[in-house]
LUMPA-135915 format. One record per atom (N, C-alpha, C, O): residue number from 1; atom name; x, y, z. Coordinates in nm, 4 decimals. Example, Ala and Ser with C-alpha at 12.3 -4.5 7.8 and 13.67 -1.06 7.14 Angstrom:
LUMPA-135915
- 1:N:1.3190:-0.5690:0.7800;
- 1:CA:1.2300:-0.4500:0.7800;
- 1:C:1.3200:-0.3300:0.7800;
- 1:O:1.4236:-0.3319:0.8465;
- 2:N:1.2850:-0.2250:0.7080;
- 2:CA:1.3670:-0.1060:0.7140;
- 2:C:1.2900:0.0030:0.7870;
- 2:O:1.3409:0.1138:0.8039;
This chain:
LUMPA-135915
- 1:N:5.1265:-2.0092:-2.3282;
- 1:CA:5.1333:-2.1688:-2.1571;
- 1:C:5.2885:-2.0561:-2.1175;
- 1:O:5.3459:-1.9715:-2.1862;
- 2:N:5.3133:-2.1075:-1.9762;
- 2:CA:5.4803:-2.1565:-1.9050;
- 2:C:5.4738:-2.3378:-1.9299;
- 2:O:5.3697:-2.3879:-1.9722;
- 3:N:5.5721:-2.4070:-1.9045;
- 3:CA:5.6916:-2.4669:-1.8937;
- 3:C:5.6699:-2.5379:-1.7440;
- 3:O:5.7547:-2.5119:-1.6586;
- 4:N:5.5487:-2.6351:-1.7059;
- 4:CA:5.5877:-2.7093:-1.5620;
- 4:C:5.6885:-2.6821:-1.4986;
- 4:O:5.6710:-2.6685:-1.3775;
- 5:N:5.8646:-2.6590:-1.5653;
- 5:CA:5.9742:-2.7115:-1.5357;
- 5:C:6.0471:-2.5575:-1.4757;
- 5:O:6.1531:-2.5221:-1.4242;
- 6:N:5.9131:-2.4937:-1.5203;
- 6:CA:6.0222:-2.3479:-1.4808;
- 6:C:5.9526:-2.3202:-1.3495;
- 6:O:5.9852:-2.2462:-1.2567;
- 7:N:5.8641:-2.3872:-1.3636;
- 7:CA:5.8281:-2.3481:-1.1949;
- 7:C:5.9055:-2.4860:-1.0296;
- 7:O:5.8987:-2.4751:-0.9072;
- 8:N:5.9659:-2.5920:-1.1182;
- 8:CA:5.9342:-2.6807:-0.9899;
- 8:C:6.0981:-2.6127:-1.0006;
- 8:O:6.1593:-2.6353:-0.8962;
- 9:N:6.1622:-2.5522:-1.0809;
- 9:CA:6.3091:-2.4618:-1.0423;
- 9:C:6.3647:-2.4829:-0.8905;
- 9:O:6.3420:-2.6033:-0.9026;
- 10:N:6.3894:-2.4784:-0.8283;
- 10:CA:6.4773:-2.4413:-0.6986;
- 10:C:6.5784:-2.3797:-0.7334;
- 10:O:6.6753:-2.4008:-0.8063;
- 11:N:6.5406:-2.2985:-0.6686;
- 11:CA:6.6108:-2.1717:-0.6095;
- 11:C:6.7555:-2.1462:-0.5116;
- 11:O:6.7309:-2.1662:-0.3927;
- 12:N:6.8507:-2.1200:-0.5297;
- 12:CA:6.9597:-2.1611:-0.4186;
- 12:C:6.9537:-1.9992:-0.3755;
- 12:O:6.9437:-1.8925:-0.4361;
- 13:N:6.9620:-2.0295:-0.2775;
- 13:CA:7.0010:-1.8701:-0.2026;
- 13:C:7.1670:-1.8604:-0.2602;
- 13:O:7.2456:-1.9471:-0.2982;
- 14:N:7.1818:-1.6443:-0.2401;
- 14:CA:7.3285:-1.6493:-0.3580;
- 14:C:7.4477:-1.6569:-0.1854;
- 14:O:7.4505:-1.5915:-0.0812;
- 15:N:7.5012:-1.7357:-0.2229;
- 15:CA:7.6225:-1.7867:-0.0697;
- 15:C:7.7646:-1.6321:-0.1613;
- 15:O:7.8162:-1.6310:-0.2731;
- 16:N:7.7740:-1.5499:-0.0651;
- 16:CA:7.8830:-1.4751:-0.1043;
- 16:C:7.9957:-1.5496:-0.0232;
- 16:O:7.9753:-1.5591:0.0978;
- 17:N:8.1011:-1.5987:-0.0688;
- 17:CA:8.1973:-1.6093:0.0085;
- 17:C:8.3017:-1.5948:-0.0537;
- 17:O:8.3251:-1.5735:-0.1727;
- 18:N:8.4185:-1.6189:0.1110;
- 18:CA:8.5372:-1.5249:0.0201;
- 18:C:8.6626:-1.5897:0.0760;
- 18:O:8.6908:-1.5962:0.1957;
- 19:N:8.7343:-1.6366:-0.0249;
- 19:CA:8.8245:-1.7562:0.0082;
- 19:C:8.9935:-1.6766:0.0174;
- 19:O:8.9644:-1.5588:-0.0037;
- 20:N:9.0899:-1.6796:0.0299;
- 20:CA:9.2611:-1.6121:0.1000;
- 20:C:9.2762:-1.6596:-0.1115;
- 20:O:9.2364:-1.7226:-0.2094;
- 21:N:9.3547:-1.5758:-0.0592;
- 21:CA:9.4463:-1.5205:-0.2064;
- 21:C:9.5432:-1.6837:-0.2076;
- 21:O:9.5529:-1.7572:-0.3058;
- 22:N:9.6139:-1.7115:-0.0521;
- 22:CA:9.6556:-1.7977:-0.0918;
- 22:C:9.5964:-1.9949:-0.1614;
- 22:O:9.6401:-2.0921:-0.2230;
- 23:N:9.4857:-1.9487:-0.0982;
- 23:CA:9.3764:-2.0756:-0.1150;
- 23:C:9.4128:-2.0744:-0.2829;
- 23:O:9.4924:-2.1558:-0.3298;
- 24:N:9.3433:-1.9704:-0.3672;
- 24:CA:9.3130:-1.8988:-0.4578;
- 24:C:9.4259:-1.9424:-0.5697;
- 24:O:9.4038:-1.9678:-0.6881;
- 25:N:9.6132:-1.9455:-0.4685;
- 25:CA:9.6929:-1.9451:-0.5388;
- 25:C:9.6873:-2.1246:-0.5607;
- 25:O:9.6748:-2.1877:-0.6656;
- 26:N:9.6994:-2.1665:-0.4421;
- 26:CA:9.7019:-2.3073:-0.4397;
- 26:C:9.6634:-2.4075:-0.5554;
- 26:O:9.7294:-2.4937:-0.6134;
- 27:N:9.4630:-2.3423:-0.5748;
- 27:CA:9.4158:-2.3989:-0.6449;
- 27:C:9.4480:-2.3618:-0.8320;
- 27:O:9.4113:-2.4160:-0.9363;
- 28:N:9.5334:-2.2437:-0.7991;
- 28:CA:9.5633:-2.2401:-0.9391;
- 28:C:9.6499:-2.3134:-0.9761;
- 28:O:9.6288:-2.3772:-1.0792;
- 29:N:9.7775:-2.3300:-0.9053;
- 29:CA:9.8748:-2.3748:-0.9701;
- 29:C:9.9042:-2.5538:-0.9404;
- 29:O:10.0052:-2.6202:-0.9639;
- 30:N:9.7531:-2.6007:-0.8718;
- 30:CA:9.7163:-2.7471:-0.8892;
- 30:C:9.6619:-2.7534:-0.9962;
- 30:O:9.6885:-2.8597:-1.0523;
- 31:N:9.5682:-2.6605:-1.0776;
- 31:CA:9.5651:-2.6818:-1.2280;
- 31:C:9.6593:-2.6638:-1.3645;
- 31:O:9.6384:-2.6934:-1.4821;
- 32:N:9.7928:-2.5908:-1.2840;
- 32:CA:9.8967:-2.5707:-1.3737;
- 32:C:9.9117:-2.6880:-1.3721;
- 32:O:9.8514:-2.7398:-1.4660;
- 33:N:9.9934:-2.7981:-1.2750;
- 33:CA:10.0628:-2.9034:-1.2636;
- 33:C:9.9429:-3.0636:-1.2981;
- 33:O:9.9683:-3.1780:-1.2603;
- 34:N:9.8097:-3.0169:-1.3829;
- 34:CA:9.7455:-3.0699:-1.4055;
- 34:C:9.6883:-3.1505:-1.2949;
- 34:O:9.6808:-3.2715:-1.3162;
- 35:N:9.6441:-3.1029:-1.1740;
- 35:CA:9.6437:-3.2306:-1.0337;
- 35:C:9.5373:-3.1685:-1.0319;
- 35:O:9.4992:-3.1625:-0.9150;
- 36:N:9.4587:-3.1117:-1.1088;
- 36:CA:9.2945:-3.0779:-1.0758;
- 36:C:9.2647:-3.0150:-1.1469;
- 36:O:9.3398:-2.9191:-1.1645;
- 37:N:9.1024:-3.0256:-1.2607;
- 37:CA:9.0249:-2.9394:-1.3104;
- 37:C:8.9338:-2.8258:-1.2417;
- 37:O:8.9077:-2.8122:-1.1221;
- 38:N:8.8861:-2.7354:-1.3699;
- 38:CA:8.7992:-2.6522:-1.3522;
- 38:C:8.6796:-2.7125:-1.2796;
- 38:O:8.6357:-2.6737:-1.1713;
- 39:N:8.6426:-2.7916:-1.3385;
- 39:CA:8.5071:-2.8330:-1.2897;
- 39:C:8.5489:-2.9473:-1.1796;
- 39:O:8.4527:-2.9349:-1.1038;
- 40:N:8.6177:-3.0350:-1.1301;
- 40:CA:8.6755:-3.0579:-1.0131;
- 40:C:8.6286:-2.9579:-0.8997;
- 40:O:8.5364:-2.9833:-0.8222;
- 41:N:8.6895:-2.8624:-0.8993;
- 41:CA:8.7235:-2.7227:-0.8267;
- 41:C:8.6282:-2.6805:-0.8011;
- 41:O:8.6162:-2.6501:-0.6824;
- 42:N:8.5091:-2.6546:-0.8925;
- 42:CA:8.3517:-2.6150:-0.9044;
- 42:C:8.2506:-2.7538:-0.7971;
- 42:O:8.1967:-2.7448:-0.6868;
- 43:N:8.2561:-2.8063:-0.8413;
- 43:CA:8.2345:-2.9044:-0.7672;
- 43:C:8.2365:-2.9598:-0.6618;
- 43:O:8.1257:-2.9943:-0.6207;
- 44:N:8.3469:-2.9896:-0.5810;
- 44:CA:8.4357:-2.9460:-0.4847;
- 44:C:8.4180:-2.8240:-0.3608;
- 44:O:8.4189:-2.8397:-0.2387;
- 45:N:8.4029:-2.7064:-0.4356;
- 45:CA:8.3733:-2.6070:-0.3757;
- 45:C:8.3270:-2.5572:-0.3914;
- 45:O:8.3649:-2.4438:-0.3622;
- 46:N:8.2198:-2.5661:-0.4410;
- 46:CA:8.1034:-2.5545:-0.5075;
- 46:C:8.1214:-2.3296:-0.4925;
- 46:O:8.0873:-2.2347:-0.4219;
- 47:N:8.2026:-2.3666:-0.6251;
- 47:CA:8.2596:-2.2502:-0.7075;
- 47:C:8.1711:-2.2106:-0.8113;
- 47:O:8.1185:-2.3194:-0.8344;
- 48:N:8.1213:-2.1351:-0.8852;
- 48:CA:8.1294:-2.1124:-0.9878;
- 48:C:8.2742:-2.0958:-1.1068;
- 48:O:8.3811:-2.0375:-1.0891;
- 49:N:8.2300:-2.1628:-1.2123;
- 49:CA:8.3242:-2.1157:-1.3009;
- 49:C:8.3962:-2.0311:-1.3220;
- 49:O:8.5192:-2.0366:-1.3200;
- 50:N:8.3084:-1.9139:-1.3523;
- 50:CA:8.3339:-1.7491:-1.3970;
- 50:C:8.4347:-1.7408:-1.2510;
- 50:O:8.5303:-1.6640:-1.2609;
- 51:N:8.4195:-1.8106:-1.1256;
- 51:CA:8.5704:-1.7946:-1.1070;
- 51:C:8.6319:-1.8544:-1.0653;
- 51:O:8.6690:-1.8785:-0.9504;
- 52:N:8.6475:-1.8812:-1.1411;
- 52:CA:8.7544:-2.0018:-1.1502;
- 52:C:8.8622:-1.9323:-1.2234;
- 52:O:8.9567:-1.8658:-1.1810;
- 53:N:8.8206:-1.9676:-1.3604;
- 53:CA:8.9119:-1.8812:-1.4456;
- 53:C:8.9241:-1.7606:-1.3959;
- 53:O:9.0445:-1.7782:-1.3771;
- 54:N:8.9031:-1.6241:-1.3472;
- 54:CA:8.9440:-1.5104:-1.2821;
- 54:C:8.9957:-1.5368:-1.2286;
- 54:O:9.0369:-1.4318:-1.1793;
- 55:N:9.0738:-1.6615:-1.1522;
- 55:CA:9.1371:-1.7123:-1.0352;
- 55:C:9.2468:-1.7774:-1.0923;
- 55:O:9.3445:-1.7946:-1.0195;
- 56:N:9.2519:-1.8316:-1.2503;
- 56:CA:9.3505:-1.8487:-1.3065;
- 56:C:9.3883:-1.6902:-1.3770;
- 56:O:9.4904:-1.6386:-1.3317;
- 57:N:9.3286:-1.6283:-1.4611;
- 57:CA:9.3520:-1.5429:-1.4918;
- 57:C:9.4618:-1.3806:-1.4114;
- 57:O:9.5150:-1.2828:-1.4640;
- 58:N:9.4496:-1.4324:-1.2579;
- 58:CA:9.4814:-1.2627:-1.2415;
- 58:C:9.5777:-1.3670:-1.1017;
- 58:O:9.6214:-1.2919:-1.0145;
- 59:N:9.6032:-1.4872:-1.0826;
- 59:CA:9.7392:-1.5370:-1.0519;
- 59:C:9.8166:-1.6817:-1.1313;
- 59:O:9.9028:-1.7574:-1.0867;
- 60:N:9.7326:-1.6810:-1.2889;
- 60:CA:9.8400:-1.8184:-1.3237;
- 60:C:9.9138:-1.7432:-1.3524;
- 60:O:9.8990:-1.6210:-1.3515;
- 61:N:10.0737:-1.8489:-1.4050;
- 61:CA:10.2108:-1.7273:-1.5099;
- 61:C:10.1639:-1.8367:-1.5884;
- 61:O:10.2393:-1.8253:-1.6851;
- 62:N:10.0997:-1.9236:-1.6107;
- 62:CA:10.0722:-2.0061:-1.7373;
- 62:C:9.9663:-1.8397:-1.8044;
- 62:O:10.0206:-1.7869:-1.9015;
- 63:N:9.8777:-1.7934:-1.7722;
- 63:CA:9.8036:-1.7144:-1.7999;
- 63:C:9.8735:-1.5950:-1.8398;
- 63:O:9.8556:-1.5384:-1.9476;
- 64:N:9.9471:-1.5612:-1.7574;
- 64:CA:10.0916:-1.4093:-1.8129;
- 64:C:10.1666:-1.4216:-1.8879;
- 64:O:10.2626:-1.3455:-1.9000;
- 65:N:10.1485:-1.5025:-1.9461;
- 65:CA:10.2287:-1.6288:-2.0607;
- 65:C:10.1642:-1.6124:-2.2122;
- 65:O:10.2258:-1.6258:-2.3179;
- 66:N:10.0338:-1.5819:-2.1964;
- 66:CA:9.9282:-1.6591:-2.2486;
- 66:C:9.9683:-1.7658:-2.2825;
- 66:O:10.0285:-1.7770:-2.3893;
- 67:N:9.9481:-1.8615:-2.2092;
- 67:CA:10.0167:-2.0251:-2.3106;
- 67:C:9.8520:-2.0268:-2.2269;
- 67:O:9.8245:-1.9586:-2.1281;
- 68:N:9.7525:-2.1296:-2.3022;
- 68:CA:9.6467:-2.2476:-2.2602;
- 68:C:9.7337:-2.3241:-2.2181;
- 68:O:9.8519:-2.3323:-2.2515;
- 69:N:9.6453:-2.4122:-2.1037;
- 69:CA:9.6444:-2.5445:-2.1335;
- 69:C:9.5040:-2.6606:-2.1292;
- 69:O:9.3827:-2.6526:-2.1100;
- 70:N:9.5997:-2.7630:-2.1579;
- 70:CA:9.4921:-2.8144:-2.2622;
- 70:C:9.4381:-3.0204:-2.1520;
- 70:O:9.3607:-3.1135:-2.1294;
- 71:N:9.5559:-2.9563:-2.1343;
- 71:CA:9.5278:-3.1499:-2.0481;
- 71:C:9.5025:-3.1478:-1.9146;
- 71:O:9.5862:-3.1387:-1.8248;
- 72:N:9.3917:-3.1560:-1.9048;
- 72:CA:9.3612:-3.2354:-1.7408;
- 72:C:9.3493:-3.3272:-1.6918;
- 72:O:9.2446:-3.3918:-1.6887;
- 73:N:9.4719:-3.3628:-1.6314;
- 73:CA:9.4621:-3.4943:-1.5505;
- 73:C:9.4021:-3.5272:-1.4242;
- 73:O:9.3215:-3.4459:-1.3791;
- 74:N:9.4370:-3.6752:-1.3318;
- 74:CA:9.3774:-3.6948:-1.2139;
- 74:C:9.4101:-3.5812:-1.1538;
- 74:O:9.5151:-3.5170:-1.1545;
- 75:N:9.2681:-3.5570:-1.0813;
- 75:CA:9.3442:-3.4329:-0.9999;
- 75:C:9.3492:-3.5391:-0.7882;
- 75:O:9.3381:-3.6575:-0.7562;
- 76:N:9.3676:-3.4300:-0.7197;
- 76:CA:9.3551:-3.4333:-0.5885;
- 76:C:9.2275:-3.3999:-0.5587;
- 76:O:9.1427:-3.4508:-0.4855;
- 77:N:9.2290:-3.3268:-0.6129;
- 77:CA:8.9678:-3.2957:-0.5986;
- 77:C:8.9233:-3.4238:-0.5528;
- 77:O:8.8605:-3.4661:-0.4557;
- 78:N:9.0246:-3.5134:-0.7465;
- 78:CA:8.8762:-3.6354:-0.7617;
- 78:C:8.9329:-3.7608:-0.6267;
- 78:O:8.8677:-3.8438:-0.5633;
- 79:N:9.0498:-3.7322:-0.6247;
- 79:CA:9.0680:-3.8276:-0.4509;
- 79:C:9.0480:-3.7782:-0.3814;
- 79:O:9.0222:-3.8597:-0.2928;
- 80:N:9.0352:-3.6639:-0.3360;
- 80:CA:8.8677:-3.6530:-0.1936;
- 80:C:8.7850:-3.6569:-0.2194;
- 80:O:8.7203:-3.6507:-0.1149;
- 81:N:8.6857:-3.6683:-0.3410;
- 81:CA:8.6098:-3.6916:-0.3569;
- 81:C:8.5806:-3.8442:-0.3028;
- 81:O:8.5063:-3.8998:-0.2219;
- 82:N:8.6578:-3.8696:-0.3725;
- 82:CA:8.6253:-4.0697:-0.3701;
- 82:C:8.6885:-4.1327:-0.1874;
- 82:O:8.6468:-4.2234:-0.1153;
- 83:N:8.7905:-4.0427:-0.1719;
- 83:CA:8.7563:-4.0499:0.0509;
- 83:C:8.6598:-4.0868:0.0333;
- 83:O:8.6078:-4.1981:0.0260;
- 84:N:8.6044:-3.9056:0.0183;
- 84:CA:8.5062:-3.8608:0.0937;
- 84:C:8.4051:-3.9689:0.1028;
- 84:O:8.3838:-4.0129:0.2157;
- 85:N:8.3199:-4.0342:-0.0264;
- 85:CA:8.2900:-4.1351:-0.0127;
- 85:C:8.3136:-4.2754:0.0061;
- 85:O:8.2262:-4.3610:-0.0080;
- 86:N:8.4198:-4.2954:0.0346;
- 86:CA:8.4950:-4.4295:0.1268;
- 86:C:8.4592:-4.3421:0.2522;
- 86:O:8.4998:-4.4115:0.3454;
- 87:N:8.4222:-4.2634:0.2888;
- 87:CA:8.4209:-4.2316:0.3984;
- 87:C:8.2539:-4.2450:0.4887;
- 87:O:8.2339:-4.2903:0.6014;
- 88:N:8.1565:-4.1889:0.3925;
- 88:CA:8.0405:-4.2440:0.3508;
- 88:C:8.0018:-4.4033:0.3632;
- 88:O:7.8849:-4.4238:0.3959;
- 89:N:8.0703:-4.4993:0.3451;
- 89:CA:8.0544:-4.6599:0.2808;
- 89:C:8.1322:-4.6965:0.4614;
- 89:O:8.1077:-4.7799:0.5486;
- 90:N:8.2131:-4.6031:0.4499;
- 90:CA:8.2585:-4.6760:0.6088;
- 90:C:8.1632:-4.6422:0.7577;
- 90:O:8.1537:-4.7137:0.8575;
- 91:N:8.0971:-4.5028:0.7296;
- 91:CA:7.9912:-4.4764:0.8869;
- 91:C:7.9119:-4.5655:0.8019;
- 91:O:7.9552:-4.6752:0.8371;
- 92:N:7.8117:-4.5911:0.7006;
- 92:CA:7.7309:-4.6704:0.7136;
- 92:C:7.7602:-4.7934:0.7598;
- 92:O:7.7090:-4.8323:0.8648;
- 93:N:7.8532:-4.8777:0.6827;
- 93:CA:7.9005:-5.0067:0.7742;
- 93:C:7.9022:-5.0173:0.8932;
- 93:O:7.8621:-5.1214:0.9453;
- 94:N:7.9598:-4.8883:0.9848;
- 94:CA:7.9645:-4.8916:1.1321;
- 94:C:7.8388:-4.8927:1.1931;
- 94:O:7.8108:-4.9526:1.2969;
- 95:N:7.7475:-4.8089:1.1094;
- 95:CA:7.6327:-4.8113:1.1609;
- 95:C:7.5939:-4.8990:1.1804;
- 95:O:7.5888:-4.9363:1.2976;
- 96:N:7.5388:-4.9910:1.0619;
- 96:CA:7.5058:-5.1244:1.1060;
- 96:C:7.5972:-5.2111:1.1698;
- 96:O:7.5473:-5.3122:1.1204;
- 97:N:7.7077:-5.2645:1.2519;
- 97:CA:7.7489:-5.3088:1.3200;
- 97:C:7.6935:-5.3010:1.4165;
- 97:O:7.6569:-5.3967:1.4848;
- 98:N:7.6741:-5.1658:1.4443;
- 98:CA:7.6318:-5.1221:1.6359;
- 98:C:7.4953:-5.1335:1.5964;
- 98:O:7.4442:-5.1264:1.7082;
- 99:N:7.4369:-5.1411:1.5482;
- 99:CA:7.2843:-5.2267:1.5169;
- 99:C:7.3040:-5.3695:1.5553;
- 99:O:7.2296:-5.4295:1.6327;
- 100:N:7.4141:-5.4228:1.4934;
- 100:CA:7.3749:-5.5514:1.4826;
- 100:C:7.4579:-5.5975:1.6186;
- 100:O:7.4568:-5.7203:1.6269;
- 101:N:7.5354:-5.5290:1.7369;
- 101:CA:7.5490:-5.5060:1.8255;
- 101:C:7.4200:-5.5401:1.9508;
- 101:O:7.3670:-5.6291:2.0173;
- 102:N:7.4207:-5.3616:1.9144;
- 102:CA:7.2730:-5.3532:2.0149;
- 102:C:7.1532:-5.5051:1.9788;
- 102:O:7.0910:-5.5512:2.0745;
- 103:N:7.1434:-5.5380:1.9042;
- 103:CA:7.0452:-5.6009:1.9275;
- 103:C:7.0742:-5.7709:1.9734;
- 103:O:6.9863:-5.8472:2.0136;
- 104:N:7.2104:-5.8027:1.9567;
- 104:CA:7.2807:-5.9080:2.0079;
- 104:C:7.2337:-5.8776:2.1665;
- 104:O:7.1744:-5.9630:2.2324;
- 105:N:7.2685:-5.7421:2.2203;
- 105:CA:7.2736:-5.6894:2.3752;
- 105:C:7.1595:-5.7697:2.4337;
- 105:O:7.1430:-5.8583:2.5176;
- 106:N:7.0580:-5.6646:2.3125;
- 106:CA:6.9303:-5.6502:2.3927;
- 106:C:6.9060:-5.8477:2.3917;
- 106:O:6.8875:-5.9248:2.4858;
- 107:N:6.9148:-5.8673:2.2746;
- 107:CA:6.8543:-6.0713:2.2567;
- 107:C:6.9048:-6.0796:2.3931;
- 107:O:6.8241:-6.0557:2.4830;
- 108:N:7.1305:-6.1357:2.4505;
- 108:CA:7.1123:-6.1294:2.5752;
- 108:C:7.0371:-6.1372:2.6993;
- 108:O:7.0157:-6.2355:2.7703;
- 109:N:6.9917:-5.9849:2.7164;
- 109:CA:6.9137:-5.9661:2.7655;
- 109:C:6.7406:-6.0325:2.7930;
- 109:O:6.6738:-6.0736:2.8879;
- 110:N:6.7285:-6.0166:2.6833;
- 110:CA:6.5515:-6.1150:2.7297;
- 110:C:6.6068:-6.2543:2.7779;
- 110:O:6.5598:-6.2997:2.8822;
- 111:N:6.7173:-6.3362:2.7002;
- 111:CA:6.7195:-6.4266:2.7642;
- 111:C:6.7570:-6.4556:2.8481;
- 111:O:6.7190:-6.5641:2.8921;
- 112:N:6.8418:-6.3875:2.9129;
- 112:CA:6.8768:-6.3973:3.0339;
- 112:C:6.7688:-6.3526:3.1229;
- 112:O:6.7712:-6.4082:3.2327;
- 113:N:6.6228:-6.2201:3.0950;
- 113:CA:6.5752:-6.2332:3.2499;
- 113:C:6.4313:-6.3707:3.1593;
- 113:O:6.3335:-6.3994:3.2283;
- 114:N:6.4441:-6.4351:3.0128;
- 114:CA:6.3043:-6.5373:2.9954;
- 114:C:6.3720:-6.6879:3.0863;
- 114:O:6.3085:-6.7923:3.1009;
- 115:N:6.5466:-6.6564:3.1501;
- 115:CA:6.5896:-6.8290:3.1600;
- 115:C:6.6736:-6.7858:3.3059;
- 115:O:6.7238:-6.8831:3.3621;
- 116:N:6.6926:-6.6669:3.3664;
- 116:CA:6.7638:-6.6649:3.5031;
- 116:C:6.8625:-6.6824:3.4827;
- 116:O:6.9172:-6.6956:3.5921;
- 117:N:6.9394:-6.6941:3.3985;
- 117:CA:7.1167:-6.8011:3.3595;
- 117:C:7.1852:-6.6857:3.3449;
- 117:O:7.1712:-6.6420:3.2307;
- 118:N:7.2608:-6.6114:3.4208;
- 118:CA:7.3745:-6.5486:3.2772;
- 118:C:7.4798:-6.5606:3.2119;
- 118:O:7.5924:-6.6038:3.2369;
- 119:N:7.4209:-6.5094:3.1094;
- 119:CA:7.4797:-6.5779:2.9921;
- 119:C:7.6064:-6.4560:2.9387;
- 119:O:7.6786:-6.4723:2.8403;
- 120:N:7.6084:-6.3706:3.0039;
- 120:CA:7.7364:-6.2662:2.9998;
- 120:C:7.8300:-6.2907:3.1438;
- 120:O:7.7971:-6.3381:3.2525;
- 121:N:7.9076:-6.2586:3.1142;
- 121:CA:7.9961:-6.3215:3.2106;
- 121:C:8.1052:-6.1668:3.2187;
- 121:O:8.1663:-6.0967:3.1380;
- 122:N:8.0817:-6.1709:3.3692;
- 122:CA:8.1308:-6.0512:3.4344;
- 122:C:8.3079:-5.9879:3.3956;
- 122:O:8.3780:-6.0866:3.3732;
- 123:N:8.3519:-5.9170:3.3891;
- 123:CA:8.5254:-5.9414:3.4266;
- 123:C:8.5255:-5.9905:3.5508;
- 123:O:8.4584:-5.9704:3.6520;
- 124:N:8.6321:-6.0720:3.5159;
- 124:CA:8.7007:-6.1113:3.6196;
- 124:C:8.6579:-6.2620:3.7344;
- 124:O:8.7198:-6.3055:3.8315;
- 125:N:8.5146:-6.3142:3.6633;
- 125:CA:8.3909:-6.4244:3.7598;
- 125:C:8.5035:-6.5075:3.6943;
- 125:O:8.5872:-6.4828:3.6075;
- 126:N:8.4655:-6.6435:3.7890;
- 126:CA:8.5317:-6.7822:3.7836;
- 126:C:8.4236:-6.8542:3.6313;
- 126:O:8.3033:-6.8527:3.6054;
- 127:N:8.5249:-6.9000:3.5747;
- 127:CA:8.4047:-6.9792:3.4821;
- 127:C:8.3201:-7.1249:3.5188;
- 127:O:8.3644:-7.1918:3.6121;
- 128:N:8.2379:-7.1578:3.4690;
- 128:CA:8.1233:-7.2630:3.5290;
- 128:C:8.2182:-7.3919:3.4931;
- 128:O:8.3229:-7.4088:3.4305;
- 129:N:8.1400:-7.4611:3.5548;
- 129:CA:8.1665:-7.5972:3.6100;
- 129:C:8.1595:-7.6766:3.4390;
- 129:O:8.2334:-7.7708:3.4102;
- 130:N:8.0786:-7.6292:3.3613;
- 130:CA:8.0600:-7.7320:3.2866;
- 130:C:8.2176:-7.7063:3.1236;
- 130:O:8.2721:-7.7758:3.0378;
- 131:N:8.2222:-7.4900:3.1997;
- 131:CA:8.3140:-7.5675:3.1121;
- 131:C:8.4836:-7.5983:3.1543;
- 131:O:8.5727:-7.5886:3.0699;
- 132:N:8.5126:-7.6414:3.3162;
- 132:CA:8.5916:-7.6429:3.3341;
- 132:C:8.5776:-7.8077:3.3090;
- 132:O:8.6580:-7.8825:3.2533;
- 133:N:8.5190:-7.8216:3.3363;
- 133:CA:8.5550:-8.0085:3.2920;
- 133:C:8.5381:-8.0428:3.1848;
- 133:O:8.5520:-8.1642:3.1698;
- 134:N:8.4963:-7.9505:3.0412;
- 134:CA:8.5383:-7.9448:2.8615;
- 134:C:8.7049:-7.9431:2.9000;
- 134:O:8.7658:-8.0265:2.8331;
- 135:N:8.7937:-7.8629:2.9968;
- 135:CA:8.9298:-7.8122:2.9543;
- 135:C:8.9493:-7.9261:2.9931;
- 135:O:9.0705:-7.9470:2.9992;
- 136:N:8.8780:-8.0285:3.0288;
- 136:CA:8.9969:-8.0944:3.1607;
- 136:C:9.0335:-8.2024:3.0433;
- 136:O:9.1386:-8.2494:2.9996;
- 137:N:8.8658:-8.2215:3.0083;
- 137:CA:8.8610:-8.3248:2.8505;
- 137:C:8.9647:-8.2802:2.7581;
- 137:O:9.0275:-8.3604:2.6890;
- 138:N:8.9942:-8.0883:2.7539;
- 138:CA:9.0637:-8.1478:2.5612;
- 138:C:9.2277:-8.0911:2.6416;
- 138:O:9.3162:-8.0365:2.5758;
- 139:N:9.2332:-8.1058:2.7201;
- 139:CA:9.4117:-8.0744:2.7992;
- 139:C:9.4215:-7.8620:2.8347;
- 139:O:9.4912:-7.7978:2.9133;
- 140:N:9.3726:-7.8416:2.7872;
- 140:CA:9.3418:-7.6794:2.8323;
- 140:C:9.2860:-7.6309:2.9528;
- 140:O:9.2032:-7.6894:3.0227;
- 141:N:9.3470:-7.4977:2.9765;
- 141:CA:9.3731:-7.4513:3.1409;
- 141:C:9.2312:-7.3973:3.1091;
- 141:O:9.1672:-7.3371:3.1954;
């Protein structure tokens, strides 16, 4: 009998992409300088580990000298991922603020229609007499 998880497995379409030689060399240099790690590059650019290691063997000066790199520091790839998350959060906040503004505008429209009063002042319109009298009391112009 087969396992249920065998049938639940999603198949991803095979996507063959070609990265430029400059891009590969840049990522290998980042790996050499500990600016990025192999898993970071794999996740960010949806590249297999095998491909990244092929790039390393082909373009790395350390691989040619047969020097192994062990330490992997924080990377710009992680920074990119953090910035993408920040962008998503800010877009969500902007969306919420936009909904709030539209809601308030609609409420003002309804109030103006129900009470027959112009709540929104048009640009260049004069102040109402109530505001001018308040300003006279407070000494403002």
